[in-house]
C-alpha positions as CSV (number, residue, x, y, z in Angstrom):
1,M,-38.7,-71.2,-39.0
2,K,-37.0,-67.8,-38.4
3,D,-35.2,-66.2,-41.3
4,I,-31.5,-67.0,-40.5
5,A,-30.3,-64.3,-42.9
6,H,-32.3,-61.7,-40.9
7,P,-32.4,-62.8,-37.3
8,E,-34.6,-60.8,-34.9
9,S,-32.6,-58.6,-32.5
10,N,-33.5,-56.9,-29.3
11,N,-30.3,-54.7,-29.3
12,T,-30.8,-51.0,-28.3
13,P,-30.6,-48.6,-31.2
14,T,-27.1,-47.0,-31.5
15,W,-28.3,-43.5,-30.6
16,Q,-29.8,-44.8,-27.4
17,S,-26.6,-46.5,-26.3
18,P,-25.1,-45.3,-23.0
19,V,-21.7,-45.1,-24.7
20,C,-23.2,-42.8,-27.3
21,W,-24.7,-40.5,-24.7
22,V,-21.4,-40.4,-22.8
23,L,-19.5,-39.4,-26.0
24,A,-22.1,-36.8,-26.8
25,A,-21.8,-35.3,-23.3
26,V,-18.0,-35.2,-23.6
27,G,-18.3,-33.5,-26.9
28,V,-20.6,-30.9,-25.6
29,V,-18.3,-30.2,-22.6
30,M,-15.3,-29.9,-25.0
31,I,-17.1,-27.5,-27.3
32,Y,-18.2,-25.4,-24.4
33,S,-14.7,-25.3,-23.0
34,V,-13.3,-24.2,-26.3
35,Y,-16.0,-21.6,-26.6
36,R,-15.3,-20.2,-23.1
37,Y,-11.5,-20.2,-23.9
38,I,-12.1,-18.2,-27.1
39,Q,-14.4,-15.8,-25.3
40,T,-12.0,-15.2,-22.4
41,N,-10.6,-11.8,-22.2
42,R,-6.9,-11.5,-23.0
43,A,-4.9,-9.1,-20.9
44,V,-1.8,-6.9,-20.8
45,V,0.2,-8.6,-18.1
46,L,3.0,-6.6,-16.5
47,S,5.3,-8.3,-14.0
48,Y,7.6,-5.9,-12.1
49,I,10.1,-7.7,-9.9
50,D,12.3,-6.2,-7.2
51,V,15.9,-7.4,-7.6
52,S,17.6,-5.2,-5.1
53,D,20.0,-6.7,-2.5
54,S,17.4,-6.6,0.2
55,V,15.1,-8.9,-1.8
56,Q,17.6,-11.7,-2.1
57,P,16.4,-13.4,1.2
58,Y,13.0,-13.7,-0.5
59,R,14.1,-15.5,-3.6
60,K,11.8,-18.4,-3.0
61,A,8.7,-16.1,-2.7
62,M,9.7,-14.3,-5.9
63,T,10.1,-17.6,-7.7
64,E,6.7,-18.7,-6.7
65,I,5.2,-15.4,-7.8
66,C,6.9,-15.8,-11.2
67,E,5.5,-19.3,-11.5
68,A,2.0,-18.3,-10.5
69,V,1.9,-15.6,-13.2
70,N,3.2,-18.0,-15.8
71,E,0.4,-20.5,-14.9
72,A,-2.2,-17.7,-15.3
73,L,-1.2,-16.7,-18.8
74,I,-3.2,-17.8,-21.9
75,D,-2.4,-17.5,-25.6
76,G,-2.9,-14.0,-26.8
77,D,-1.9,-12.2,-23.6
78,T,0.6,-9.4,-23.9
79,R,3.4,-10.2,-21.5
80,I,5.7,-7.4,-20.3
81,E,8.4,-8.2,-17.8
82,A,10.6,-5.8,-15.9
83,K,13.2,-5.8,-13.1
84,F,14.0,-2.9,-10.8
85,A,16.2,-1.7,-7.9
86,D,17.9,1.7,-8.2
87,R,16.5,1.8,-11.8
88,V,14.0,0.0,-13.9
89,L,14.7,-2.2,-16.9
90,V,12.0,-3.7,-19.1
91,T,13.4,-7.1,-20.0
92,S,10.8,-8.4,-22.4
93,N,7.6,-7.5,-24.3
94,T,5.9,-10.3,-26.2
95,T,2.6,-11.9,-27.1
96,H,2.3,-15.1,-25.1
97,E,1.9,-18.3,-27.1
98,G,1.6,-21.8,-25.7
99,K,4.9,-23.1,-27.0
100,Q,6.8,-20.0,-26.1
101,A,9.5,-20.2,-23.4
102,I,8.5,-17.7,-20.7
103,G,11.8,-17.5,-18.8
104,D,13.5,-19.2,-15.9
105,C,11.7,-18.4,-12.7
106,Q,14.6,-19.8,-10.7
107,K,16.7,-16.9,-11.8
108,I,14.0,-14.3,-11.4
109,T,15.9,-12.2,-8.8
110,Q,19.1,-12.1,-10.8
111,K,20.1,-8.5,-11.6
112,P,20.2,-7.5,-15.3
113,E,23.2,-5.4,-16.3
114,G,23.0,-1.8,-15.1
115,V,20.4,-2.5,-12.4
116,G,21.2,-2.5,-8.7
117,K,24.6,-0.9,-8.8
118,H,23.6,1.6,-6.1
119,P,21.5,1.2,-2.9
120,G,17.8,2.2,-2.9
121,T,14.6,1.5,-4.8
122,D,12.9,4.2,-6.8
123,I,9.3,3.3,-6.5
124,V,8.1,6.4,-8.4
125,E,10.3,5.3,-11.4
126,V,8.6,1.9,-11.2
127,F,5.2,3.4,-11.4
128,Q,6.2,5.7,-14.2
129,S,7.6,2.8,-16.2
130,I,4.3,0.8,-15.7
131,D,2.3,3.8,-16.9
132,T,4.5,4.3,-19.9
133,E,4.2,0.6,-20.9
134,V,0.4,0.7,-20.5
135,Q,0.0,4.0,-22.4
136,H,2.2,2.6,-25.2
137,Q,-0.2,-0.4,-25.5
138,R,-3.2,1.9,-25.6
139,S,-1.5,4.0,-28.4
140,Q,-1.1,0.8,-30.4
141,G,-4.8,0.1,-30.1
142,N,-4.5,-2.6,-27.5
143,K,-7.6,-2.3,-25.3
144,Q,-7.0,-5.5,-23.3
145,P,-7.6,-5.1,-19.5
146,V,-4.4,-4.6,-17.6
147,V,-3.0,-7.0,-14.9
148,T,0.0,-5.5,-13.0
149,I,1.9,-7.7,-10.5
150,L,4.4,-5.6,-8.5
151,A,6.6,-7.7,-6.2
152,I,8.7,-5.4,-4.0
153,Q,10.7,-5.9,-0.8
154,A,10.7,-2.2,0.3
155,A,10.7,1.3,-1.3
156,E,14.0,2.4,0.3
157,P,15.1,5.9,-0.9
158,K,18.2,6.3,-3.0
159,I,21.3,7.8,-1.4
160,G,20.8,11.5,-0.9
161,K,17.0,11.3,-1.7
162,K,14.1,11.8,0.7
163,P,11.6,8.9,1.2
164,T,8.8,9.0,-1.3
165,D,5.7,10.9,-0.2
166,P,2.9,8.4,0.4
167,K,0.5,10.8,-1.3
168,I,2.5,10.6,-4.5
169,V,2.5,6.8,-4.4
170,K,-1.2,6.8,-3.9
171,E,-1.7,9.1,-6.9
172,W,0.3,6.8,-9.1
173,V,-1.5,3.7,-7.9
174,Q,-4.8,5.3,-8.6
175,K,-3.8,6.2,-12.1
176,I,-2.5,2.7,-12.9
177,A,-5.6,1.0,-11.3
178,K,-7.9,2.9,-13.7
179,E,-6.5,0.8,-16.5
180,G,-7.1,-2.6,-14.8
181,Y,-6.0,-4.5,-11.7
182,L,-2.9,-4.0,-9.6
183,S,-1.5,-6.4,-7.0
184,I,1.3,-5.2,-4.8
185,I,3.1,-8.1,-3.1
186,G,5.8,-8.0,-0.4
187,P,6.8,-8.8,3.1
188,E,4.1,-8.3,5.8
189,V,6.0,-5.8,7.9
190,I,6.9,-3.5,5.0
191,L,3.4,-3.6,3.5
192,Q,1.8,-2.7,6.8
193,S,4.2,0.2,7.5
194,Q,4.6,1.6,4.0
195,L,1.8,0.7,1.6
196,S,-1.3,-1.0,2.9
197,K,-2.6,1.9,5.0
198,E,-2.5,4.2,2.0
199,L,-3.6,1.9,-0.8
200,V,-6.0,-0.7,0.7
201,K,-9.2,1.3,-0.1
202,I,-8.3,2.1,-3.7
203,P,-10.6,0.2,-6.2
204,N,-8.9,-2.5,-8.3
205,V,-5.9,-2.7,-6.0
206,K,-4.8,-5.5,-3.7
207,V,-1.9,-5.3,-1.2
208,C,-0.8,-8.9,-0.3
209,T,2.0,-10.5,1.6
210,F,4.3,-13.0,0.0
211,S,2.5,-15.8,1.8
212,Q,-0.8,-14.7,0.2
213,A,0.7,-13.9,-3.2
214,K,-1.1,-16.4,-5.4
215,D,-4.7,-16.3,-3.9
216,C,-4.8,-12.7,-2.8
217,G,-2.8,-11.0,-5.5
218,I,-2.3,-13.0,-8.7
219,D,-5.4,-15.2,-9.0
220,W,-7.6,-12.2,-8.0
221,A,-6.1,-9.9,-10.6
222,F,-6.4,-12.4,-13.4
223,S,-9.9,-13.5,-12.5
224,Q,-11.1,-9.9,-12.6
225,A,-9.4,-9.2,-15.9
226,R,-10.8,-12.3,-17.5
227,K,-14.4,-11.5,-16.8
C-alpha cells in the first residue's frame, strides 16, 4: 500500500513551471527597461514658440508641437520655455519631474505681457536668447546635450529695420547646433523661401514643416540627444 501521508506526485518542479518562466522573463524585461531609462541621456530642452499675430492661424499646429515636446520629456531633463514676437521672453526654466505640471498647450500661442506689442519678429534676438540660455547651463556645469525646438511662422523685420541677412542667421544656427540638435518648424512656403535653402546642409539641424513637426523635427532631435 502507498504511503497516504507522502503520496507520489508527478507534478513539475516549481522552477520548471511555465508560469515561473513567464514571470522571470517579465522581471528581466522590467529590469532592463529600468536600466535603459537610468542610462538614457537627459537633455537641456529649449522650446521657443512664435506668438506673433501672424502665427495665430497656426494655433493647432503650435499646440501639437507643444504636446509632442511634452511627451518626449523624461525626469531629469532641463526644460526652458520661451515665447517671442517683437521681443523674446523666457517664461520658465525648470527640471522636469513626472508629477510636475508642464503647462497648458492649448494656450501656447497666448502672448505674455510685453510681447507682441509691435509688428515684426526679431529672429536674431531669438537666437541670441537661445545661446544665452545654453551658455548659462554650461556655466552651471550642465553638460547635457541640447534639444532646441524653434517654432516660427516667419521672420518678418521690425518696423524700420531691414530683413535679417541670411548669412547672419546661418552663423547663429551653426553656433547653436554645435551644442546639440536644432529643429526649426514652420509653414512650408516660409521655410522654403527664408530658411531651408540656407540651413538644410548644416549638421545637427532639421528644417521641418508644421505637418512634419513630430517625426521630422521633435522625435529626431530627442532621439539624437538620447543616444
